[in-house]
N, C-alpha and C positions, 0 to 999 in steps of 0.2 A: 843549594840555592845559590844563585849568583844575583847580585843587585847592582844595576847599572844606571848611572845618571843619564837622564835624556833633558837636555835644555838646562833651564835655571830652576824649575820648579816641579820636576817630574822623575820618577823612578821607573825602571823596567826590571820587574823581578822574574828570573828564569828559574823553572823548577824542571824535573826530570820526567813528569808524566802529567797526563791530563787530569787524574785524580787529585794529584798534589796541586794543580792550578786552581781546580774548583774548591778544594779545602781551604787554600790561602785566600781566595776571593770571598768565601763566605766569612773567614775569620776578620778580613779587613772591613767588610761591610758591617760586621758585629761591633768592631772597634769605633766605627765612624757613627754608629747609631748611639752608642753609650758616651760618644763625646771624647773618647782618647785619641782619636785620630781625625785630623783635619785634611779632606782631600776632596777637590772639586769632583773629579771623577775616578772610578775603580773599574777597569776595564779587562776582563779575562779574555784570553786566547786558548789555544791548544795546549801550551805549555808555559805561558808567561802571564803575569797580570801587570797592566799598566797604571800607575798612580800618578795623577796629574793635579796640579794646583796645591802643592804642599807648602807648608809654611817653613818647614825645616827638613829639606829632603836628607841632608847630610846625616842628621841625627836619627831619622827613621831608617835610613840604610843601615846604620850601625845597629840599631835595635833588631831589625830583620835578620841580619847576618848571624846575630848572636842567638836567636830565637829558635825554638824547635818548630817544624812544621805541624799543624793540626793534623790529627790522623784521618779525619774524614769529615766533610761538609755536614752541617745539621740537615735534617730532612725537613723540606718545607711542609707545612701541614695540609695544604690543599694540592688537589691533582687536576691538572686540566684534561679533560677528555675531548679527544678530536675523532668525530665520526669518520670512519674511512671504508671506502669500497676497494677490495683488493682485486683490482681490474687493470693493472698497470702492463703496458707492453713488454716489460723486461721480467715479468714474473716468472715465466718459465724458465728464463736463463738463470734467475736466482735460484730456483728450485732445484735446478740440475747442478749448479755448484754447491748447493747445501746437501745434494743427495737424498731430497725429500720430494713428495708430491707437492703441487702448487698450493693446495688446501693447507698442507702443513707449515708452508711459510707464512700464511696468513695466521695460523694458530700461534706459531712461535712469536711472530711480530706483536700481534694483539696481546699476547700473555706476558709481554715484557714491560715493567716500568721503567720509563726514560727519564733521563734528567738534562736539562738544557745546560750544556757545558759551557758554550760561549755563543754569541751571535755575530753575525757578519754576512758578506757576499752581497745581500740585498736587505732593505729594511724589513723587518719581521722574520728574517730566516734564522732559525736556531739550529745549531749543531748538537744532536741529542745522542747521548750515550746510554748504554744499558745492555745491548746484546753483547753475549760472550764473544771473545775473540775468533772462535770457529767459524762464526757467521759473517766475518769480514769479507766484503766483496769488492773488486777493483772497479774503478770508474771505467766507463765505455770507452773503447778504444778509438771511436769517432763520436765526439760530443754531438748532441742535437743542436740544431740552429734555434729552435724554439721549443722549450718545455712549457706545457699548459699551467697556467696557475692552479694551485691545489693538488699537485703532483706530490705524493709521498714516495720518498726515495731513500736508496742506500748508496753509500760510498766509504770504504774502509771501515772504520769502527763506527761510523755516524749514520743516523737516520735524519732526514730533514723534509721540510714541506715548502716547496716553492710558493712564495707569497703572491707572485705575479709571474706573467709569462716572460721567459728569458732563455738565453743559450744555457746549456748545461750537459754534463757528461755523467750524471749520476744513474744509477739503476732504478728504473721507475716500477715500483710494485702496487701502487694503488692511488687513488684520488679521494680528495675531501672537498667539501663545500665550505669548511670553516675559513673565516676570514683572518689571515694571520697579521695583516697590518691595515690598520683603519685611522687615518689621520684624525678623524673626528671622535675617536674613542679615547679615552684616558684610563690607563696608558695606551698609546696608539699600537703597541705590539701586544699580541696575544701571549706570547712567550718571551721570557727574559731569563738570564743566566740563573741557574738553581731551581727554576720551576720543574716539578714533577709533571711527567706526561704519561698518559695511556692512550692508545689507539683502540677504538671501539667499533668492531665491525658492523656496518649496516646490515640490516635484515634485506634478504633479495626480495625484490617485488614479484 
């Protein structure tokens, strides 16, 4: 673990894996909830956690450096279910890379429980982990200029759902009508770091 100062009242904690970042994020949220940590924001990323608005960043940096990382993040109690139609234009390519029929891609993906590792790229976009490393797929060699909102996609170790139409290079395997970001909803984002997620195949009409 490496703890780096950021400005006057923030720290960036670097760890060696996404699992460690998720575990550290969960532990820091727990400390803030119980009142032993004062931080305005705690923001996870792929292998870092940013703490902003700290009262005493130097003291916390020393504590974190001396502490052992938690082994795993606690499991959230509820699971967000996202209905999905496995009809994406890249489904056949993903099936070929996995060496399975297209319907098996849907079965594997829908049979996996995901966890939101971190959020970014666009409001409401979560980077979901859960698929074994053998199912990692590369981004498209040529990104699309417009990916439709609700596209369920894969890239590297992550699954994501595009909350709005935007350019993108992920492999599209399905679509959903779920609203990922609604400014009139509290909270606006359907997914947040730590959320457990399952994709539920919609019955064909």
